[in-house]
C-alpha positions as CSV (number, residue, x, y, z in Angstrom):
1,M,-128.1,49.9,-182.0
2,V,-129.4,51.7,-185.0
3,F,-130.7,49.5,-187.8
4,G,-130.3,51.0,-191.3
5,N,-132.9,49.9,-193.8
6,Q,-131.6,49.3,-197.3
7,S,-134.7,48.0,-199.0
8,T,-135.9,49.9,-202.1
9,G,-139.5,50.6,-203.0
10,A,-140.9,49.6,-199.7
11,E,-143.7,51.6,-198.0
12,T,-144.0,49.6,-194.7
13,Y,-141.6,47.7,-192.6
14,A,-142.0,45.0,-190.0
15,W,-138.9,44.3,-187.9
16,E,-138.4,41.5,-185.4
17,F,-135.5,41.5,-183.0
18,T,-134.9,38.5,-180.8
19,G,-133.3,39.5,-177.6
20,G,-133.8,43.2,-178.3
21,A,-135.9,46.0,-176.8
22,P,-138.2,46.7,-178.4
23,N,-138.6,43.2,-179.9
24,R,-140.7,44.5,-182.8
25,S,-140.8,47.8,-184.8
26,T,-142.5,49.3,-187.8
27,E,-140.0,52.2,-188.1
28,E,-137.9,52.4,-191.2
29,N,-134.7,52.7,-189.2
30,P,-135.4,51.5,-185.7
31,V,-133.2,51.8,-182.6
32,V,-132.9,48.7,-180.5
33,I,-131.1,48.0,-177.2
34,Y,-129.6,44.6,-176.4
35,E,-128.8,44.1,-172.7
36,D,-128.4,40.3,-172.5
37,E,-125.4,38.4,-173.8
38,G,-126.1,36.0,-176.7
39,N,-126.4,35.7,-180.5
40,W,-129.6,37.4,-181.7
41,S,-131.4,37.2,-185.1
42,V,-133.0,40.0,-187.0
43,L,-136.0,39.7,-189.4
44,L,-137.1,42.5,-191.7
45,T,-140.3,42.2,-193.8
46,A,-140.5,45.1,-196.3
47,T,-143.8,45.6,-198.2
48,N,-144.4,47.8,-201.3
49,A,-147.5,49.8,-202.3
50,D,-148.9,46.8,-204.3
51,G,-148.8,44.6,-201.2
52,A,-145.8,42.5,-202.3
53,S,-143.4,41.8,-199.6
54,E,-139.9,40.4,-199.1
55,Q,-138.2,39.1,-196.0
56,L,-134.6,39.1,-195.0
57,L,-133.5,37.0,-192.0
58,K,-130.1,37.4,-190.5
59,R,-129.5,34.6,-188.0
60,A,-127.1,35.3,-185.1
61,Y,-126.6,38.8,-186.7
62,I,-126.2,40.6,-183.3
63,Q,-123.5,39.2,-181.0
64,V,-123.5,40.6,-177.5
65,S,-120.8,39.5,-175.1
66,G,-119.1,41.0,-172.1
67,V,-121.8,43.5,-171.3
68,T,-120.4,46.2,-169.1
69,S,-121.6,49.4,-167.6
70,L,-120.2,52.3,-165.7
71,P,-121.1,52.6,-162.0
72,D,-123.6,55.3,-161.1
73,P,-121.8,58.5,-160.0
74,E,-121.9,59.6,-156.4
75,P,-124.2,62.5,-155.9
76,A,-122.8,66.0,-156.6
77,E,-119.4,64.8,-157.8
78,L,-119.6,67.5,-160.5
79,L,-122.0,70.0,-161.9
80,V,-122.3,70.5,-165.7
81,Y,-124.2,73.4,-167.2
82,P,-125.9,74.3,-169.4
83,N,-127.5,70.9,-169.7
84,P,-128.8,70.4,-172.4
85,S,-126.0,72.1,-174.3
86,Q,-125.5,73.3,-177.8
87,G,-121.8,72.8,-177.9
88,A,-120.1,74.4,-174.9
89,I,-120.3,73.2,-171.3
90,T,-119.0,74.5,-167.9
91,I,-117.8,71.9,-165.4
92,R,-117.6,72.6,-161.6
93,L,-116.0,69.9,-159.5
94,A,-117.3,69.2,-155.9
95,E,-113.8,68.2,-154.6
96,P,-111.1,70.1,-156.5
97,P,-108.2,67.8,-157.6
98,T,-104.5,68.7,-157.6
99,G,-103.0,69.3,-161.0
100,A,-104.1,68.1,-164.4
101,V,-107.4,66.5,-165.1
102,Q,-108.6,64.5,-168.2
103,L,-112.0,65.2,-169.6
104,R,-113.7,62.5,-171.7
105,L,-117.0,62.5,-173.6
106,I,-118.4,59.0,-174.1
107,D,-121.4,58.1,-176.3
108,L,-124.0,55.5,-175.3
109,H,-122.2,52.8,-177.2
110,G,-119.1,53.3,-174.9
111,R,-117.0,55.0,-177.6
112,Q,-114.9,58.0,-176.6
113,V,-116.1,60.9,-178.7
114,R,-113.7,63.6,-177.3
115,Q,-110.9,63.9,-174.9
116,Q,-109.2,66.9,-173.4
117,P,-106.4,67.3,-170.8
118,V,-106.8,70.4,-168.6
119,D,-104.5,72.0,-166.1
120,Y,-106.9,72.5,-163.2
121,V,-106.7,75.7,-161.1
122,A,-108.3,75.3,-157.7
123,G,-111.6,77.2,-157.3
124,K,-112.0,77.6,-161.1
125,E,-114.6,76.2,-163.4
126,I,-113.6,74.3,-166.5
127,A,-115.0,75.6,-169.8
128,W,-115.1,73.0,-172.6
129,L,-116.1,73.9,-176.2
130,L,-117.4,70.9,-178.0
131,Q,-118.4,72.0,-181.4
132,G,-119.6,69.4,-183.9
133,V,-120.7,66.9,-181.3
134,P,-123.8,65.1,-182.8
135,E,-127.1,65.5,-180.9
136,G,-127.7,62.9,-178.2
137,L,-127.0,61.8,-174.7
138,Y,-123.4,61.4,-173.6
139,L,-121.4,60.6,-170.4
140,L,-118.8,63.1,-169.2
141,E,-116.0,61.5,-167.2
142,V,-113.4,63.6,-165.3
143,T,-110.3,61.8,-164.0
144,G,-107.2,63.1,-162.3
145,K,-104.1,61.5,-160.7
146,E,-106.4,60.5,-157.8
147,G,-108.6,58.4,-160.2
148,R,-112.1,59.1,-161.3
149,L,-113.3,62.5,-160.0
150,G,-116.8,62.4,-161.3
151,T,-119.2,61.5,-164.1
152,A,-122.3,63.3,-165.4
153,K,-124.9,62.8,-168.2
154,V,-124.8,65.6,-170.8
155,L,-127.4,66.1,-173.5
156,F,-126.4,67.9,-176.7
157,N,-129.1,69.3,-178.9
């Protein structure tokens, strides 16, 4: 989770995140991961150049429930290159499916960023142009009528 600081005139920041990792930060806009279910509070202390500070406490601000994850992929289900990528990837499947496949790009929050149906031709690689994808780490999932054919991590820079 990315926290966006909205204080004005502050020069230093002291964040506290119960249940988060890290549980403290001095960054202006920190990134925190919550892995355990529960209701978690956030405290921000913002201090200006004169040493005056203000605190904002949000009790039970973060609510985590139903934590899920995708299973780790089997080795060599698919090959994705170049990785890292700047917007175009090539996908090679270890076991070619029959017919159409669905490509899905998922961010680390579990949100689908892109989706593309493809008519797969046996023995061919799949080229996918992904212009405008923000920098970061994503999960590529390939499914067919047989079910999930493979997943791979893809870094866009």
